[in-house]
N, C-alpha and C positions, 0 to 999 in steps of 0.2 A: 512443659511449663505452660501456665495459663496466665495471661495478663489481660486485665480489664481496663477499660477506659482508654483514652488516647495517651501516648507517650512519645518521648524521643529515644532514638537508638543512638547511643553515644560510643565513640571509639575510646577504648581504654589508653590507646597510644597517645592521642591528642586532645581529647575532651571535646572534639567536634562531633557533629552528628550527621546521620543520613538526610540528604537534602535533595529534592527534585530541582535539578539545575534551572535557575531563572524562573522558577514556578511555572514551568512549561506544561500546559495541559495536553500537549499532543501525545499520540502513542509513541512508544519507544524513547520517551524523555530520559536522558541519562541521570543516574544517581551518583552524587559526589558527596564528599564531606565538607561541612561549612560550620562557621561558628554558630553556636546556639543563639537563636533570635528571641529568647525570652525577654529581653529588654525592650523589644519592640512594642509600642503602645497599641498599635493597630493589630487586632487579632489576626486579620487576613494575611499579614506578612509572615506569620508563623506556620500557616496551614501546610506548606510544602515540607515542613520538618516533622509533622505529626503523623503517627501511625496507630493503627488499631489492629489487634491480633485475633483471628478466629482459631481457636485451639482445636476445633473439630476438623476443619479443612486445611489448616496450616497456612492460610493466607495472611499476608500483611497488606492492609488497606491504607491508602494515603487519604488523609483528611481533606486534602486540597480538592481531589476530584473523584475519589472512590476507586481509582485504579489500583492495581496490585504490583508489589515488588516482583520483578520477573527477570529471567536470564535471557538476554537478547539471543534470538534465534531458536530458543527452546531446547538447546542441547548443551551438555557440559563439556568445556574444555578450559585449560588454564588461560586466564586472561579474558574470558567472556564477560562482556560489559553487563552490568546490572541496570535495568531500566524500569520504568513505570508504565504499565500497559493495562488496558481493560481486562476484566476477568475473563479467563478462558478455561479455568479448572484443570490446567495441565500441571504435571510434576514440577515444571520450571517455575511455578508460582507457589510452591509449597515450601515452608521454612520451619525449622525446628530449633528452639533455643536449647543449648546444651549447658550442663553445669560448668564446664571449662570456659564458658564465655563465648563460644562459637555460635554462629547461626548457620545451621546445616541445611543444605538444599535438598528438595525432594528428588533431585536427579541422582543422588547417591551419597552415602555417608562420608565419603572422602572429600566432598566438595563443600566449601564454606565461603562466607562473605569475607573479602579481604580489601584492604586499602592498597591500590596499585603501587607496587614497588616499595611499599612501606613508607611512602612519602608523607610528610607532615604539613604540607602546604594546603591552604584552603583551595577548593575546586579540584582537588585530586579525585580521580574517578574510583568508584567502588567496583570490584570485579569479583568473579568466581575464581577460586584457587584451590588446589589440593591442600589438605592439612599438612602443616609442617611435621616432619618426622620427630617423634619424641615429644610432640605437644604443640599446641598452636603457637604461632608467633603473636607478638603484641598487636600487630596490624590485623589480626584475625579475631581479636577479642572485643566484645561489645558489652555494654550495660544498658538495661532499660531504665530510663528516667521518667518518673510520672509527670504529666503535664498539669500544672496548677496555674490558672489564670491569676494575674497579679495586678491588674489595673482596674479595680472596681468591677470586674466582670463576675456575676453571680454564677454559682454552680452548686451542684449536689454533691454531697460526700456519702458514698455507698459502701456497704460492707461486703467484703470478699466472701464471707461466710454464707450470706443469704440474699445478697443484693438489696437489703433493707436500707433505708434512708436515715441519716442522722437528723434529728429534729429536737427543737425545744419542745418540752412536754407541755401540751395544752392542758390547762386546768391546774398548773402547778399551784400549790397553796401560797407560795411566796412569789408574787408577781415580779418582784425586783431581781430575784436571782433564780430564774427558771432552771430546772434540772435538765439533763440531756438524755434522750432516749432514742430508740430506733423504731421506725414504722415501716410497713410493708408496701405503702403506695405513695406515689408522688402526686401531690395536689397543687403544686405551684405556689403554695402559700409562703410568705416571708419566713415562717418558722422552720422551713426546710431549706432555705437558700443561704449561702455563705459566700464570703469573699475573703481574700488573703492580702494582708499588708506586708509586703516583702520587707520593709525596713524595720518594723517592730516584730514581725513574725506572728502577728495576732491573726486569729481567724474570727472574723466578725459576723454577726447575724445579719440576715437580710431584712429584718423588721425595723421599724422606725426608731427604736432606741439605739440601734447600732452597737449593741453590746459585744463582748468578745468572750471566747471560751477561756475559762478560769479553773484552776485547781484550788479549791478552798483549803484553808488551813483548819485541819480538824485534829485536835490533840488526841493522840492514842490511835488514829486511824491512818495507816500508811497508804490505803488505797480508797480515797474519797471519791464520791460521785462528782462528775464533772458539771459545772454550772456555767451560767454566763453572767458577767458583771460589766459595769461601766469600764471602757478601755483605759489602761494605763501602762506604761513601760515596766514590765515585770516579767521575771522568768516564769511566774505562774500563768502568764497569758502568752508566752512564746511557744511556738510549735513549728516543727520542721516535717515536711513530707519527704520521706526516704524511699529509695528505690526498692526496698523490700516490701513496700506497701504500708509500713508503719507511720503513724503520726506521733512524733516524738516530743515530749514535754521539755521545756527549758529547764526543768528541775533535774533533768538527768545529769548524772556526774560521771566521773571517771570510772568505767567498768560497770556502770549501772544505767540501764536504759529503760525509761519510764514512758509508757504509750497509752493511747486511747484503747480501751478494752471493753467489749460487751460483756456484761456480767451474767452469770446464771446460763440459762438454756440457750440464750442467744436469739430467741424468737422476737417477733414484733412486741414492742413496749418494754423490752428489757433495757435497764439503765446502762449508761456508759460511765465507766469509772477510769481512774488512773491505776496502772498495774505494771509490774515487771514484764519486760519483753520475754516472750517464750515462742515466738514465731507461729502461734496459733492463727487459724483463719479468722478468729473472732478479734484479732488485733491488726488485720490487714484491711486497707480501704482503697477506694479509687474515686477519681473524679468523674462526674458525668454531667452532661447538659440537660438530661431528662431522666 
């Protein structure tokens, strides 16, 4: 599996996440489970819980200091401590996300990340352990949760399909409700920058008008182009970033998931519309700082 951008690694057992204990920058710093710090207003307080994955090398990199998730001592045995270490390109720093929710070690397909003893208390150590017979235990199952800045921090929204950037279309005929497109280069302009309001679930533009992504009401068109309009509390302006990479509209109902979708060929300047979820790469997005 390939994950882009920074994310949390969340235990299915407790909802807690992988955490470098005490934000310790030293070699061999222990990895534990701890409550998600997404409520912290200072970004630096979240860095020890954020990870980035290199699907080519299998490395999990800490946003805090660039160190890699590693097996202490470099060899596999039940109860081996999971730590944070500088990159050494060894099998003990390779990890593979499996469909059953396990994160498998490069030291062997029988070895996976586990919460020590299946305990549910914060600060419990994360260890290497053999897979449970008959399928992984809940303490060996994890979810990748995308990182979305929530306190006025600006970010880019990029497509999994081609790494293009979500942008208000420059030169839109109607300046009050610009349409949404993708472009292939980041230029740092406000038309490419976004911020998220957790309370209203609105995705706001970075430009001076502070508009929000909106689904226009178009009679007879179930898949309208996304626009930006003045912010208001409305399901048409409510969006949720989900762990499958989708950005889901508040208009979604029971059994019907409506998401941001790149229309047509998916190349630069393709418009973005609302569409039924089908798990295509043109419906998956990630957050980036550049």
